[in-house]
C-alpha positions in Angstrom: 17.7 14.5 -24.2 16.2 17.9 -23.4 12.8 16.3 -23.1 14.2 13.7 -20.7 15.8 16.2 -18.4 13.0 18.7 -18.2 11.0 16.8 -15.5 14.1 16.6 -13.4 14.8 20.3 -13.8 11.2 21.0 -12.7 11.8 19.0 -9.5 15.1 20.9 -9.0 13.2 24.2 -9.2 10.6 22.9 -6.7 13.3 21.9 -4.3 15.1 25.2 -4.6 11.8 26.9 -3.8 11.1 24.7 -0.8 14.6 25.3 0.5 14.2 29.1 0.1 11.0 28.9 2.1 12.6 26.7 4.7 15.1 29.6 5.4 12.3 31.4 7.3 12.0 28.4 9.7 15.5 26.9 9.6 15.0 24.3 12.3 12.1 22.6 10.5 13.1 19.8 8.0 11.2 19.5 4.8 9.8 16.2 3.8 8.8 15.1 0.2 6.9 11.9 -0.3 7.9 10.3 -3.6 5.6 7.5 -4.5 5.1 5.4 -7.7 3.9 2.0 -9.0 6.5 -0.8 -9.0 8.8 -0.4 -11.9 7.9 3.2 -12.6 11.4 4.4 -12.1 11.2 6.2 -8.7 14.9 5.4 -7.9 15.9 6.6 -11.4 14.1 9.9 -10.9 15.5 10.4 -7.4 19.1 9.5 -8.5 18.9 11.9 -11.4 17.5 14.6 -9.2 20.3 14.2 -6.6 22.9 14.3 -9.4 21.5 17.5 -10.8 21.3 19.1 -7.3 24.9 18.1 -6.7 26.0 19.9 -9.9 24.3 23.0 -8.6 26.0 22.8 -5.2 23.0 21.7 -3.3 24.2 19.1 -0.8 21.7 19.2 2.1 19.1 17.0 0.4 18.9 13.2 0.8 16.7 10.3 -0.4 15.6 7.5 1.8 13.9 4.4 0.1 11.2 2.7 2.1 12.5 -0.7 0.8 14.4 -1.1 4.1 11.1 -1.5 5.8 10.3 -4.8 4.1 9.5 -7.4 6.7 12.3 -9.9 7.0 12.0 -13.4 5.7 12.0 -14.6 9.3 9.0 -12.4 10.0 7.2 -13.5 6.8 7.7 -17.1 7.8 5.8 -16.4 11.0 2.7 -15.1 9.1 -0.5 -17.2 9.1 0.1 -18.1 5.5 3.8 -17.9 4.9 3.5 -19.2 1.3 1.1 -16.3 0.4 3.3 -13.8 2.2 6.4 -14.8 0.2 4.5 -14.9 -3.0 3.1 -11.4 -2.4 6.3 -9.9 -1.0 6.1 -6.3 -2.1 2.4 -5.9 -1.3 1.6 -3.4 1.5 1.1 -6.1 4.2 4.6 -7.4 3.7 6.1 -4.1 4.9 6.6 -2.7 8.4 4.2 0.2 7.7 4.2 1.5 11.3 8.0 1.5 11.4 8.2 3.5 8.1 5.6 6.0 9.3 7.4 6.4 12.6 10.7 7.0 10.8 9.1 9.8 8.6 7.8 11.5 11.8 11.3 11.3 13.4 12.7 12.9 10.3 10.1 15.7 10.4 10.4 16.3 14.2 14.2 16.2 14.6 15.4 19.8 14.3 17.8 20.8 11.6 21.2 21.8 13.1 23.8 24.2 11.7 27.6 23.7 11.5 27.9 25.5 14.8 25.6 23.0 16.6 26.1 19.3 17.4 25.4 17.0 14.5 23.3 13.9 15.2 22.3 11.1 12.8 18.9 9.5 12.1 19.3 5.9 11.0 17.2 3.9 8.6 17.4 0.4 7.2 18.3 -0.4 3.6 17.4 -3.5 1.6 20.2 -5.9 0.7 19.1 -7.6 -2.6 21.9 -10.2 -2.2 20.5 -11.6 1.1 16.9 -10.5 0.2 16.4 -8.9 3.6 16.7 -5.4 5.2 20.0 -4.2 6.8 19.3 -2.3 10.0 20.6 1.3 10.5 22.6 1.2 7.2 21.4 4.7 6.0 22.4 7.7 8.1 20.7 11.1 7.7 22.6 14.0 9.2 20.6 16.5 11.3 22.1 19.1 9.0 20.1 17.7 6.0 17.4 20.3 5.3 15.2 18.2 2.9 14.6 14.5 2.8 12.7 12.6 0.0 11.0 9.5 1.4 10.7 7.3 -1.7 8.6 4.1 -2.1 5.6 2.5 -3.6 3.2 3.3 -0.7 4.3 6.7 0.5 1.1 8.2 -1.0 -1.3 5.3 -0.3 -4.6 6.4 1.2 -4.7 3.5 3.6 -3.8 3.5 7.4 -1.1 3.9 8.5 0.6 4.7 5.2 -1.5 7.9 4.7 0.3 9.5 7.7 3.4 9.9 5.6 1.6 12.2 3.2 0.2 14.1 6.2 3.7 14.6 7.5 5.1 15.7 4.1 5.4 19.2 2.6 5.0 18.0 -1.0 3.8 14.8 -2.7 5.2 13.5 -5.9 4.0 10.5 -8.0 5.8 8.6 -10.7 3.9 6.4 -13.2 4.6 4.5 -16.4 2.5 2.4 -18.9 1.8 -1.1 -17.7 3.6 -2.9 -20.5 6.8 -0.9 -19.9 6.5 -1.5 -16.1 6.0 -5.3 -16.7 9.1 -5.5 -18.9 11.2 -3.6 -16.4 10.0 -5.7 -13.5 10.6 -9.0 -15.2 14.2 -8.0 -16.0 14.7 -6.9 -12.4 13.4 -10.2 -11.0 15.8 -12.1 -13.2 18.7 -9.9 -12.3 18.0 -10.1 -8.6 17.6 -13.9 -8.7 14.1 -13.7 -7.5 13.0 -15.8 -10.5 15.2 -18.0 -12.7 13.3 -17.9 -16.0 11.8 -15.1 -18.1 8.4 -16.7 -18.0 8.4 -17.0 -14.2 9.6 -13.4 -14.0 6.8 -12.1 -16.2 4.2 -14.2 -14.2 5.5 -12.7 -10.9 5.1 -9.2 -12.4 1.6 -9.9 -13.6 0.4 -11.7 -10.4 2.0 -9.4 -7.8 3.6 -6.2 -9.0 1.0 -5.1 -11.5 -1.9 -5.6 -9.0 0.1 -3.7 -6.4 0.4 -0.9 -9.0 -3.4 -0.9 -9.6 -4.0 -0.7 -5.8 -1.6 2.3 -5.6 -3.4 4.1 -8.4 -6.8 3.4 -6.9 -5.9 4.6 -3.4 -3.6 7.4 -4.5 -3.5 10.5 -2.3 -3.6 13.4 -4.8 0.0 14.4 -5.6 1.4 17.9 -6.2 3.5 16.6 -9.0 2.8 13.8 -11.5 5.8 12.4 -13.5 5.3 9.9 -16.3 8.6 8.1 -16.6 
């Protein structure tokens, strides 16, 4: 158990250091880009991190997944090759990359406000796995939030326009896991979400789409400040 929690405690310490530095420029929000290959456990890491911060009384940190920036099924149907777009859903071209980059910049450029100032909210989409589409403006980030982690597969991809997220961020973290472990996690996820209806089809989807996406991420990875093997 101690071995499992140590990487999270390291991230907690890094966030505490970042927040301490932010005190010298309190209006400037801190951004952390948290990237990882599909199935590496980015959400597990970020959930555990938020839980540990909550125990320590740190409440002005938030996580925003980039999953809400998936192109809608309606948009994918308008692509030149819709069948390919749906088959490869989750690849970089099936996301609204420009929208995600714009959101990161809004987070960075919107001043942090104190309890004595007006509170405003920055809205981001989430992804509804039941309807298999994004839900607009369903995540609200308070202007009083001092640090935001932007989490997703491509937040450290060295490919335009994705690479602008890293350029906007104060720190860059990367989560990875062995291919066989990732494949097993992804196959179970595809079955649970109803994306595939048989174990064989779920494994094939992981092998033909998710694993190649992971290889692309590793090959075009902007060097992270922190590497986490989950």
